[in-house]
C-alpha atoms as one frame of an Amber mdcrd trajectory, in Angstrom:
protein
 132.712  68.826  29.218 136.042  71.125  29.799 137.355  70.210  33.120 140.191
  72.575  33.939 142.600  74.996  32.070 146.085  74.369  31.110 149.162  75.429
  33.592 151.414  75.087  31.104 151.748  78.121  28.795 152.764  78.618  25.203
 155.412  80.171  23.965 155.748  82.986  21.481 158.353  82.253  18.823 159.589
  84.463  15.947 160.675  82.895  12.773 163.974  83.601  11.905 165.340  83.844
   7.660 166.934  80.793   7.234 168.558  81.713   3.741 171.985  83.246   4.820
 175.751  82.246   5.333 176.724  79.436   7.808 179.757  78.472   8.811 181.162
  75.269  10.977 183.026  77.479  13.177 180.975  79.978  14.644 181.336  77.402
  17.881 183.404  80.589  19.200 179.763  83.231  19.553 178.216  80.280  21.322
 177.540  80.566  25.401 179.263  78.470  27.260 177.157  75.102  27.104 176.568
  72.564  30.057 176.952  68.622  29.354 173.926  66.925  28.423 173.640  62.994
  28.248 172.157  62.250  24.702 170.520  59.210  23.741 170.185  59.501  19.645
 169.791  56.636  17.599 171.266  56.514  13.936 167.990  58.055  11.731 167.644
  60.338   9.395 169.202  64.175  10.071 165.774  66.020  10.526 164.429  63.682
  13.587 168.105  63.192  14.720 168.143  67.615  15.340 164.608  67.124  16.779
 165.322  64.717  19.258 168.444  67.057  19.762 166.444  70.130  20.769 164.450
  67.673  22.951 166.905  66.207  25.014 169.011  69.856  25.059 166.530  72.108
  25.488 168.209  75.018  22.796 166.354  76.435  20.367 167.284  74.960  16.891
 165.689  76.314  13.043 166.802  74.583  10.014 165.078  74.337   6.418 163.246
  71.192   5.778 164.340  70.988   1.990 168.179  71.322   3.148 168.326  68.349
   5.251 166.480  66.089   2.965 168.124  63.270   2.058 170.641  63.377   4.890
 171.101  60.827   7.867 173.380  60.943  11.335 174.796  58.682  12.727 173.675
  59.215  16.256 175.248  60.360  19.211 175.393  58.182  22.989 176.615  59.402
  26.405 177.537  63.149  27.849 178.367  65.989  25.355 178.438  69.771  24.904
 175.366  70.489  22.823 177.227  72.312  20.543 180.054  69.620  20.316 177.124
  66.713  20.170 175.517  69.063  17.370 179.008  68.993  15.348 179.130  65.249
  15.444 175.313  64.633  14.165 176.421  67.325  11.035 179.420  65.034  10.564
 178.353  63.331   7.335 175.768  66.443   5.998 177.082  69.320   3.600 175.790
  71.378   6.472 176.801  73.700   8.883 175.528  75.405  11.645 175.718  78.999
  13.223 174.365  80.879  16.958 172.525  84.134  16.685 172.755  87.032  19.395
 169.607  85.048  20.816 170.964  81.336  21.563 169.099  80.058  18.808 171.096
  77.547  16.561 170.566  78.066  13.336 171.204  74.863  10.917 171.707  75.245
   7.192 173.982  74.634   3.566 177.501  75.863   4.037 177.496  77.019   0.069
 175.064  80.041   0.760 177.180  83.357   1.245 176.565  85.836   3.930 175.178
  88.903   2.984 173.104  90.718   5.766 171.971  89.646   9.205 168.709  88.892
   7.375 168.450  88.146   4.035 165.756  89.932   1.861 163.487  87.236   0.231
 160.047  87.483  -1.315 157.296  86.662   0.987 155.074  85.027  -1.266 158.034
  82.591  -1.889 159.102  82.234   1.623 160.733  78.694   2.507 159.123  76.268
   4.154 160.810  76.254   7.959 160.563  73.092  10.499 160.678  74.544  13.761
 162.235  72.500  17.121 161.980  73.462  20.725 162.554  72.400  23.782 159.330
  72.329  26.439 161.656  73.495  29.316 162.141  76.330  27.821 159.546  79.179
  29.273 161.000  82.755  27.905 160.000  83.594  24.269 162.586  83.828  21.908
 162.845  86.540  19.411 164.983  86.589  15.892 165.558  89.059  12.938 162.946
  89.731  11.125 161.990  88.973   7.409 162.622  91.433   4.686 159.335  91.583
   2.624 158.632  93.009  -0.799 162.141  93.405  -1.824 164.586  91.620  -4.452
 168.221  90.313  -2.617 170.921  92.581  -3.578 174.502  91.372  -3.372 177.130
  93.020  -1.802 177.156  96.590  -1.199 174.138  98.037  -1.957 172.909 102.085
  -1.514 172.007 103.235   1.880 168.525 104.834   0.499 167.318 101.068  -0.607
 168.504  99.867   2.580 166.655 101.944   4.537 163.555 101.232   2.271 163.753
  97.565   2.818 164.095  98.256   6.661 160.810  99.485   6.696 159.641  97.165
   5.262 160.488  94.164   7.705 157.997  92.898   9.539 157.668  90.275  12.447
 155.777  87.357  11.992 154.969  85.293  15.750 153.998  81.582  16.061 152.330
  80.398  19.319 153.213  76.970  19.791 151.213  75.918  22.364 151.245  72.279
  23.445 152.952  71.064  19.770 156.610  70.491  21.449 155.714  68.199  23.876
 153.278  66.124  21.605 156.103  65.613  19.198 158.594  65.035  21.905 155.840
  62.133  22.732 155.730  60.532  19.295 159.651  60.598  18.972 159.661  58.723
  22.430 157.469  56.349  21.032 158.587  56.201  17.357 162.617  55.862  18.417
 161.655  53.238  21.256 163.238  49.704  20.261 159.943  47.886  22.095 156.125
  48.832  22.407 155.549  52.172  24.516 153.552  55.261  25.105 154.212  58.392
  26.321 152.746  61.750  27.956 155.497  64.379  28.575 154.972  67.826  31.070
 153.712  69.440  28.775 151.025  67.270  27.617 150.322  66.618  31.813 150.298
  70.273  32.272 147.820  70.660  29.839 145.287  68.171  30.788 141.886  68.897
  32.252 142.346  66.055  34.254 142.544  65.862  38.023 145.226  63.111  38.418
 147.659  60.697  36.212 144.868  58.310  36.374 142.581  60.477  33.914 145.828
  61.500  31.920 146.821  58.159  31.318 142.988  56.961  29.780 144.363  59.230
  26.524 147.118  56.352  25.865 145.733  53.801  23.729 145.482  50.652  25.709
 144.797  52.383  28.439 141.721  52.115  30.360 141.106  53.349  34.070 138.678
  52.080  36.703 136.820  55.008  38.604 136.353  56.328  42.548 133.074  58.405
  43.351 133.773  59.862  39.597 137.494  60.378  39.943 139.919  58.292  38.060
 142.007  56.150  40.574 143.327  52.846  38.724 145.042  51.843  35.770 144.532
  48.798  33.430 146.788  48.061  30.373 146.203  46.231  26.952 142.432  44.544
  29.024 144.234  43.069  32.550 142.894  45.144  35.427 144.984  46.921  37.713
 146.596  44.112  39.514 148.380  43.371  36.574 149.850  46.669  36.442 153.524
  47.064  37.834 153.880  50.470  38.927 157.222  52.592  39.323 158.848  55.634
  39.874 161.839  56.625  37.996 162.297  52.854  37.206 161.481  51.286  40.797
 158.607  49.935  42.553 156.600  51.909  44.192 154.366  50.354  47.658 150.680
  49.865  47.238 149.064  52.948  48.281 145.867  51.686  48.126 144.055  51.826
  51.384 141.144  48.846  51.715 138.671  50.709  53.831 135.315  49.276  54.298
 133.220  52.311  53.220 135.535  53.454  50.544 133.333  54.792  47.919 131.747
  53.941  44.850 134.250  52.331  42.629 136.777  51.192  45.395 138.252  47.726
  43.890 141.796  45.787  44.604 141.867  46.007  48.598 144.909  43.949  49.983
 146.592  44.078  46.859 150.112  45.475  45.135 148.304  47.944  42.776 148.820
  52.077  43.263 145.742  54.513  43.010 147.112  57.183  40.621 144.343  59.599
  41.946 147.325  60.509  44.678 149.515  61.819  41.909 148.721  65.550  40.624
 149.306  66.183  37.278 151.895  69.173  37.990 154.730  67.168  39.500 155.913
  64.915  36.709 157.501  65.421  33.860 156.404  62.239  31.511 154.955  59.266
  32.044 155.490  56.051  30.381 153.708  52.890  29.230 155.564  49.983  28.656
 153.895  47.446  26.680 156.534  44.711  26.144 158.856  44.548  28.369 162.846
  44.393  28.204 165.322  41.945  30.129 166.195  45.675  31.971 162.806  46.228
  32.840 161.435  45.221  36.720 159.601  42.014  36.356 156.010  42.216  37.961
 154.000  43.713  35.153 151.800  40.997  33.050 149.977  43.549  31.415 152.660
  46.204  31.049 154.301  48.566  33.862 153.602  52.363  34.067 156.734  54.760
  35.053 155.743  58.037  36.357 159.155  60.232  35.800 159.931  62.715  38.037
 161.338  66.469  37.111 165.751  66.752  37.478 167.106  70.710  37.731 170.093
  69.903  35.276 167.313  68.630  33.017 165.574  71.640  33.579 168.345  74.054
  32.828 167.973  77.844  33.958 165.947  79.116  36.872 162.447  78.252  36.647
 159.485  79.951  39.062 156.137  78.736  38.126 153.011  79.663  39.873 149.283
  78.737  39.128 145.558  78.815  40.910 142.796  77.234  38.970 139.264  76.089
  40.710 137.226  73.300  39.407 133.414  73.143  40.322 131.274  69.524  40.828
 128.710  70.083  40.145 126.524  67.411  41.912 128.426  67.933  45.134 127.623
  71.878  44.796 131.625  72.527  45.305 134.269  74.921  44.138 137.187  72.932
  44.585 140.447  75.232  45.028 144.083  74.150  43.899 147.445  76.013  43.941
 150.699  74.695  42.099 154.336  76.450  42.661 157.772  74.919  41.300 161.263
  76.674  41.948 164.400  74.894  40.102 167.400  76.174  39.824 171.340  75.398
  38.639 173.138  76.669  41.718 176.273  76.083  39.618 177.433  74.372  36.356
 177.393  71.323  38.273 174.639  71.326  40.949 170.754  71.827  40.988 168.379
  71.377  42.772 164.627  71.477  41.995 161.455  71.403  44.980 157.922  71.620
  43.712 154.303  71.213  45.520 150.574  71.321  44.720 147.556  71.085  47.001
 143.825  70.766  46.277 140.785  70.115  48.206 137.314  68.582  46.498 134.307
  67.623  47.398 132.991  64.782  45.867 129.189  63.381  45.792 128.045  60.054
  44.037 124.179  58.923  43.516 123.640  55.347  42.678 120.949  52.544  42.552
 121.533  48.821  42.968 119.864  45.919  41.658 121.354  43.235  44.124 120.181
  40.150  41.719 117.143  38.100  41.866 115.461  35.712  43.639 117.650  32.256
  43.907 114.945  30.470  42.388 111.286  31.144  40.840 108.709  30.941  43.430
 105.126  31.052  42.769 103.002  33.764  44.273  99.401  33.560  45.596  96.997
  36.247  46.235  93.961  36.077  48.089  93.729  32.472  46.788  94.203  33.237
  43.095  97.681  31.507  41.586  99.473  34.853  39.647 102.401  31.885  38.530
 105.947  31.232  39.347 108.401  33.764  38.130 111.584  35.882  39.246 111.495
  39.243  40.655 114.177  41.286  42.454 115.639  40.381  46.008 116.590  44.108
  46.982 116.886  47.694  45.515 119.569  49.749  46.865 119.942  53.350  46.766
 123.283  54.901  47.979 124.443  58.434  48.526 128.061  58.593  48.930 129.837
  61.980  50.067 133.867  62.707  50.290 135.710  65.610  51.288 139.437  65.190
  50.065 142.093  67.345  50.879 145.716  65.860  48.634 149.368  67.184  48.830
 152.315  66.518  46.557 155.707  67.537  47.313 158.680  66.713  44.456 162.301
  67.577  44.811 165.756  66.604  43.854 168.986  67.804  44.178 171.413  66.535
  41.383 175.027  66.650  41.097 176.739  66.760  37.749 180.837  67.659  38.861
 182.333  66.027  35.287 180.982  64.885  31.807 181.141  61.235  33.189 179.404
  61.568  36.792 175.780  62.245  37.617 174.268  61.711  41.080 171.001  62.201
  42.251 168.724  62.517  45.169 165.065  62.858  44.643 161.940  62.481  46.780
 157.904  62.338  46.130 155.610  62.765  48.844 152.237  62.837  48.011 149.272
  62.817  51.052 145.691  62.099  50.752 143.133  62.684  53.857 139.940  61.947
  53.293 136.208  62.103  55.273 133.927  59.793  53.870 129.933  59.338  54.696
 128.059  56.852  53.396 123.794  56.985  53.407 121.932  54.336  52.192 118.685
  52.936  52.114 117.917  49.521  51.287 114.181  48.189  50.367 114.620  43.764
  50.357 111.512  42.973  48.326 112.249  38.769  48.982 111.441  39.444  53.260
 107.650  40.180  51.878 106.998  37.413  49.907 104.539  35.764  51.849 102.853
  39.204  52.156 102.693  40.186  48.324  99.709  41.868  47.685  99.607  42.819
  44.171 101.604  41.374  41.027 101.723  41.155  37.020 103.681  38.799  35.627
 105.189  38.042  31.702 107.090  35.523  29.996 110.457  36.122  28.970 111.600
  33.703  26.817 109.820  30.905  28.489 111.122  32.144  31.976 108.402  33.706
  34.346 109.302  37.424  35.277 107.504  39.947  37.479 107.080  43.406  35.906
 105.359  44.458  39.347 105.663  43.323  43.005 103.664  44.985  45.596 104.264
  43.754  49.575 103.630  44.687  53.054 106.446  42.965  54.406 108.995  44.489
  52.679 112.308  45.215  54.531 113.226  48.862  54.802 116.674  49.275  55.996
 118.474  52.662  56.758 122.321  53.534  57.405 124.865  55.906  58.005 128.332
  55.161  57.718 131.639  56.718  58.215 135.346  56.619  56.848 138.581  58.650
  57.957 141.643  57.634  55.536 144.948  59.155  55.724 146.675  57.850  53.124
 150.335  58.506  53.120 153.726  57.583  50.325 157.360  58.665  50.128 159.168
  57.587  47.593 163.028  58.426  47.937 165.875  57.546  46.567 169.522  58.011
  45.075 171.225  57.440  41.828 174.335  57.399  40.234 175.714  57.270  37.064
 178.819  56.774  35.623 180.983  56.452  32.289 183.900  54.487  33.485 185.835
  54.671  30.278 184.604  55.736  26.979 182.395  52.172  26.131 181.557  51.247
  29.913 178.868  52.582  31.786 177.725  52.150  35.097 174.366  52.985  37.038
 173.590  52.160  40.702 170.298  53.087  42.077 169.546  52.779  46.246 165.623
  53.636  46.616 162.878  53.083  49.926 159.092  53.455  49.450 156.932  53.915
  52.450 153.294  53.867  52.576 150.806  54.036  55.674 146.951  54.385  55.638
 145.001  54.110  59.185 141.604  54.197  58.779 138.401  54.174  60.919 135.016
  53.221  59.812 131.839  53.749  61.868 128.697  53.156  61.233 125.007  52.750
  62.439 121.772  50.496  61.621 118.127  50.866  61.850 115.444  48.823  60.373
 111.343  48.190  59.613 110.451  44.653  58.244 106.636  45.663  57.469 107.369
  48.012  55.247 104.699  48.426  51.676 106.852  48.929  48.803 106.112  48.755
  44.917 108.354  47.623  42.722 107.600  48.384  38.952 110.484  46.756  36.399
 110.912  49.858  33.381 108.545  49.281  30.249 111.983  49.506  27.601 114.348
  46.979  27.854 117.505  48.354  30.250 115.187  51.189  31.963 115.671  51.804
  35.172 113.005  50.346  37.768 110.817  52.356  40.201 110.434  51.882  43.872
 107.347  53.431  46.008 105.950  53.130  49.513 102.881  54.104  51.166 104.645
  53.490  54.608 105.684  56.897  56.849 109.406  56.351  56.112 110.153  59.929
  58.049 108.566  58.564  61.319 110.708  57.927  63.943 108.312  55.128  65.386
 108.844  53.253  62.721 111.883  51.824  62.636 114.362  50.162  65.586 117.890
  49.637  65.600 119.760  46.782  64.236 123.106  47.653  65.367 126.497  50.110
  65.259 129.966  49.125  65.079 133.215  50.654  64.712 136.467  49.303  63.198
 139.786  50.119  62.716 142.617  49.365  59.914 146.121  50.233  59.950 147.894
  48.948  56.716 152.080  49.795  56.300 153.613  48.551  53.254 157.356  49.255
  52.616 160.208  48.206  49.886 163.694  48.707  49.752 165.676  48.244  46.466
 168.738  47.973  44.450 170.202  47.433  41.690 172.968  48.138  39.937 173.659
  47.366  35.717 176.739  47.788  33.471 176.402  48.667  29.972 179.586  48.598
  27.404 178.981  49.759  23.992 180.401  47.216  21.212 181.425  49.760  18.629
 180.841  48.814  14.746 178.880  45.770  13.727 175.295  44.943  13.977 175.483
  44.079  18.100 175.255  48.005  19.849 175.576  47.360  23.524 175.946  44.543
  25.934 173.908  45.575  29.815 174.021  42.908  32.496 172.458  43.720  35.683
 171.883  42.704  39.278 168.390  43.596  41.330 167.377  42.698  44.746 163.878
  43.813  46.551 162.603  43.153  49.703 158.862  43.853  51.047 157.199  43.921
  53.776 153.447  44.590  54.422 151.475  44.653  58.067 147.886  44.341  57.561
 146.255  45.268  61.367 142.518  45.669  62.179 139.999  45.195  64.795 136.694
  45.772  65.237 133.410  45.826  67.713 130.111  45.128  66.526 127.347  45.567
  68.784 123.772  44.410  68.967 122.730  44.764  72.374 120.463  47.275  71.516
 118.442  44.942  68.722 114.917  46.271  67.888 115.145  48.956  70.298 112.970
  51.854  69.052 115.228  54.465  67.587 113.107  57.222  69.658 115.080  56.201
  72.520 118.060  57.326  71.115 116.642  60.412  69.890 114.956  59.522  66.944
 116.037  59.418  63.076 117.626  61.975  61.333 116.676  63.417  57.915 118.217
  61.939  55.059 120.791  64.397  53.063 120.005  65.783  50.135 116.047  64.460
  50.250 115.026  66.863  47.588 117.138  65.741  45.025 118.454  62.189  45.863
 118.846  60.054  42.568 117.002  62.997  40.524 119.929  63.033  38.246 119.631
  59.238  37.386 115.613  59.821  36.783 114.553  56.962  39.536 111.020  56.969
  41.266 112.498  55.912  44.625 111.012  56.562  48.488 111.414  60.002  49.423
 111.619  61.678  52.014 113.080  58.980  54.603 114.969  59.094  57.863 118.576
  58.520  58.166 119.763  56.268  61.488 120.396  58.270  64.932 124.483  57.522
  64.000 125.993  60.302  66.869 123.737  58.597  69.479 124.306  55.144  68.409
 128.044  55.339  68.825 128.071  57.449  72.093 126.959  53.956  73.802 130.033
  52.585  73.364 131.115  54.958  76.061 127.850  56.125  77.952 126.285  52.504
  78.065 128.913  50.097  78.056 127.648  48.045  80.852 125.037  47.579  78.525
 126.708  46.757  75.452 128.953  43.925  77.414 125.935  42.787  78.646 124.233
  42.355  75.288 123.798  40.156  73.058 124.982  39.766  68.960 128.284  40.528
  67.455 130.652  41.287  70.886 129.617  38.421  72.401 132.129  34.807  72.755
 134.117  36.310  69.105 137.248  38.537  69.970 135.039  41.533  69.668 134.233
  42.283  73.349 134.509  46.177  74.046 137.736  45.495  76.484 139.128  43.474
  73.799 139.086  46.820  71.406 139.564  49.127  74.029 142.741  47.506  74.983
 144.560  48.583  72.040 144.967  44.818  71.282 144.366  44.178  67.167 141.878
  40.965  66.682 143.993  40.114  63.020 147.758  41.291  62.868 149.441  39.829
  59.644 153.212  39.948  58.287 153.304  39.697  54.384 157.143  39.617  52.907
 158.722  39.231  49.595 162.073  38.859  49.086 163.395  38.591  45.594 166.873
  38.578  43.440 166.792  39.248  39.677 169.590  38.746  37.017 169.607  40.153
  33.760 171.889  39.873  30.532 170.849  42.043  27.329 171.867  42.914  23.828
 171.071  46.194  21.453 171.380  45.442  18.092 170.378  47.933  14.827 171.577
  47.804  11.325 170.007  47.396   7.476 168.165  44.369   6.080 168.890  44.841
   2.349 168.272  48.786   2.500 165.704  48.433   5.671 167.061  49.672   8.695
 166.278  47.612  11.774 166.935  48.043  15.599 165.835  45.899  18.661 167.193
  44.188  21.726 166.977  40.417  23.590 167.782  39.132  26.546 166.772  37.103
  29.302 165.918  37.836  33.369 165.947  35.587  35.919 164.316  35.919  38.949
 164.016  34.050  42.344 161.606  34.881  45.086 161.017  33.794  48.504 157.503
  34.825  50.206 155.666  34.144  53.452 152.484  35.523  55.065 152.827  34.802
  59.548 150.540  36.490  61.713 147.403  36.166  64.387 144.646  35.785  62.073
 140.889  35.419  63.809 138.748  32.219  62.347 135.249  31.980  61.683 133.748
  28.954  62.884 129.967  28.993  62.540 127.136  31.116  61.595 124.320  32.114
  63.781 120.506  32.366  62.099 118.911  33.216  64.804 118.404  36.273  62.875
 117.310  35.380  59.189 117.261  39.066  57.889 120.830  39.342  59.239 122.694
  36.286  59.990 125.802  36.529  62.377 129.087  35.394  61.459 130.565  33.761
  64.424 134.401  34.339  64.864 137.061  33.150  67.059 140.273  34.500  68.879
 143.040  34.901  67.007 145.458  32.368  66.095 149.135  32.487  65.089 149.778
  31.173  61.570 153.132  31.097  59.289 153.009  30.054  55.731 155.160  30.742
  52.883 157.279  29.334  49.585 159.666  30.188  47.261 159.467  30.120  43.575
 161.859  31.269  40.101 160.987  32.471  36.563 163.351  32.793  33.692 161.641
  35.941  31.526 162.856  35.814  27.911 162.172  38.855  25.707 163.115  40.059
  22.169 161.815  42.966  20.634 162.862  44.281  17.344 161.898  47.496  15.041
 161.998  48.073  11.319 161.668  51.442   9.085 161.050  49.867   5.628 159.653
  54.255   5.006 159.830  57.306   7.006 156.540  57.058   7.671 156.447  53.620
   8.501 157.465  51.065  11.597 157.174  47.540  12.343 157.489  46.348  15.632
 157.429  42.825  17.317 157.802  41.627  20.725 157.616  38.346  22.018 158.672
  38.016  25.888 157.352  35.760  29.112 156.053  38.051  31.849 154.754  37.335
  35.077 152.549  39.388  38.258 152.915  38.278  41.600 149.639  37.218  43.638
 147.853  40.103  45.711 148.223  40.124  49.205 144.800  39.056  49.789 145.010
  35.875  48.159 148.324  34.869  50.205 146.321  35.926  53.352 146.048  32.828
  55.593 142.517  33.474  56.648 138.566  32.436  55.628 136.072  34.678  54.852
 132.264  33.499  55.026 129.194  34.559  52.993 126.403  33.914  55.454 123.684
  33.807  53.129 124.365  31.549  50.601 126.498  29.903  53.151 130.235  29.645
  51.069 133.561  31.030  52.240 136.711  31.731  50.567 140.207  31.463  51.672
 143.420  33.047  50.855 146.786  30.567  50.148 149.875  31.676  51.453 151.728
  29.034  48.752 150.515  30.781  45.553 152.938  31.416  43.190 153.104  34.093
  40.778 150.835  34.056  37.496 152.828  34.323  33.946 151.978  34.599  29.681
 153.446  34.529  27.495 152.892  37.796  25.301 153.459  37.902  21.542 152.725
  41.531  19.685 152.806  43.125  16.328 152.494  46.223  15.214 152.370  48.095
  11.956 152.557  51.966  12.512 152.222  54.422   9.574 152.161  58.470  10.698
 151.752  60.928   7.889 152.809  64.489   8.645 150.977  68.342   7.875 152.514
  70.928   9.523 153.052  69.837  13.164 150.355  67.429  13.003 150.943  63.793
  12.858 147.711  60.660  11.816 148.783  57.098  12.873 147.308  54.079  11.719
 147.516  50.946  13.196 147.076  47.029  12.305 148.048  44.772  15.039 147.848
  41.184  16.182 148.710  39.678  19.702 149.200  36.107  20.743 148.787  35.400
  24.060 148.778  32.466  26.810 148.032  32.439  30.622 149.067  30.106  33.709
 149.061  29.968  37.233 151.611  28.190  38.532 149.590  27.427  42.109 145.627
  27.282  42.302 143.847  29.230  44.782 142.558  27.638  47.572 138.996  29.548
  47.352 135.997  27.131  47.771 133.802  27.520  44.867 130.459  29.629  45.439
 127.167  29.564  43.290 127.048  31.858  40.512 126.350  35.161  41.167 122.852
  36.217  40.617 122.021  39.020  37.993 122.225  42.701  39.084 123.241  45.960
  37.697 124.149  49.389  39.032 123.313  52.710  37.802 124.889  55.990  39.138
 125.829  59.493  39.253 129.020  60.937  40.379 130.157  64.942  41.077 130.629
  66.139  37.668 134.224  68.455  37.574 133.709  71.506  35.468 135.440  74.495
  35.173 133.829  77.839  37.036 132.717  81.267  35.943 135.814  82.902  36.894
 138.930  83.615  36.317 142.368  81.918  37.119 145.916  84.092  37.078 148.816
  81.960  36.561 152.657  83.031  36.779 156.024  81.833  35.086 159.295  83.158
  35.431 162.826  82.241  33.520 166.451  82.294  33.967 166.483  85.635  32.838
 163.214  86.680  35.366 161.170  87.996  33.003 157.370  87.010  33.735 154.726
  86.228  31.859 151.436  85.956  33.520 147.874  85.191  31.858 144.604  85.482
  33.074 142.267  82.301  31.955 138.288  82.497  30.879 137.198  79.763  32.637
 133.231  79.913  31.962 131.578  76.798  32.414 130.215  74.647  29.188
């Protein structure tokens, strides 16, 4: 299904004739060039020219046959593009020419110039290798190719020239996304470690809703979804908690709001993970997935790390203005979601650049899901009217859930870049993300096991010697209906300053200071009602893996059928911030197999404050809901779960949510006097309204790291090789302290909903220090132009989640188990070894890749968790359907302007599939 429409559009390119005279002194015809920091390794000349075009943003054309067999020594550092090109061509018998349209033409210097466009036979037109930078937005026009004549040397008569001129034609090639695909492939190919990348054109052309969904196209990357939309990223089979996320090489604070009703698929509460659903696809230049570490990489990614790279104005070059409108239809939610993207980037002078971009969208998501919450713990005998039906298992509970989310998302990215000289580059940048969501969760829970003593019919079968009831009918099931809401405002700001200095011809410094802050206030409310004598019939599906059905003859739409269970309100605030500073020094060694020596230092300080307060009241338990105005209609009664194809009780009522929530104000005295959760547990109404939090915990991480690394390259026989090896040393001091309310007992007076009794908050302070030595080695061999062999061996680590170091206990009442955090928990580490052979073949602009890989890993956690073992969880399953995005049957206009103020507006047909 098509999800969206490209926001970055194709560039028109007219082929230039390449059979023309060349001169290496044509620099006088070029326009003034701004210095560019080049990083081009020694390689074949064709690939080097490709990389030159991508890094400089200049159009360059050359004939494949003329550069075949030629090599380039590569360049590194700031150069004007023409000076860099001359160095790349120094060892080859080739020259260049810059035409009046600022396109660079590279070719054989022995060819003589006869005309602006040499006449060649169209059937024998040379194969032209085209390279372009995706940053250029203006169409490039070139001289026409003359067809149908024979090349004439010297001066010819004017009649013949006029005839040939009439035969000239223009050939236009629309290149679309291919330039950025080539850039992504070249990034991966030229890297000295395992890395995958997607560039801005790729991201802009993907129909996905956010960066998580764009990254799922990268091999080795999987994503977790929330309400049908991609949210978390996993690398090489390890979960999101083992993936480090950086923005421009800086660690990002976690933006994951740990709400109680935060949607189907919401995982990783109280963790360090970053939700990629906050990042819209239009605001970044590239995203890199690093699967093997280097010593200069930030530690913390056991599975790998993902680096988000924002745009920079001097990299974009000339003035750019972009504006786009789009829209997405969520079918199940029946919602049309608008989106707006705008970008402005300009070089205010040759040394100053400014870029600002913003993107906004609004979406409504709907998820319908059905959950089978395990079988009864032990096989039970079923006796009906004195007849023994045998012993067997049947489901404890069948649970249907409707989740609706209304979300506004807004991103802003900006950068100010100063380049006063070829040796100095200073950048100030900021990335702001805001996500405001109103979520509503309705569920129907039918608890079959409550009606075991009132079973009226049953069908039993044998499954590998185990008794299974394929049909159970009872008149004593529990019918529970809940209405819950959650309001989340998640704001994250990442800003920093970076200085790159070339102190000498061989010595480079990089200094970086960054701050990352997130804030997430969350408000949860719910209301619950029930009937404990509901008639319910469960039937297992006939086919293996089929969805069961549930029917009821009880009056599920009668307000007199239900009574109140509880109502609650919870407030949660999470603040996460970190300050980080790093300095790197690189020295180029020159000749020999050692290329560079690099050393660096990084300091990192993170503080996370987690505050919560809650009020759960059962003051009106067992009161009929008619005293509160009666039940409300369950939303989407007409089609709830119909998309899944399941028979479920329909229609039903939903609790009187507003009336029960109002009792915290209108009937406060009764709540104070009532029983239930508010008595003697620190959850009283007065405690809540005082503004004091029941729990207030601070987590702190202070870390320093030193590293040393060398890069190398050379030839082993006739096989080129390159790589790096180094060691990173990390010291970490962690602590958790604050007021924590601990459970002290379980009240089973109501066996259908036992109550955890929690005492008043107590101050707790725990912590410890640990260190790691993390060696790494990466090497690549290029036995052929289309074959790359890589090897990697490294020790990697991940810090524990905040939830695992939180000094408190959580209790599960039904199975009477509890689990606690351990503030003295150290990081998890492992040895990671990877080898891979990649073969690439090109046909035109496409590339196919075959891989053979192997991996060696071993794990070790330096301190075990203090979790108390619990019983093995019963078998369970979930079936769900989410809002499915698709493009609507109407059109969108998007416009772009180049530095010369050309406008390219395009109307996109967005008919649905």
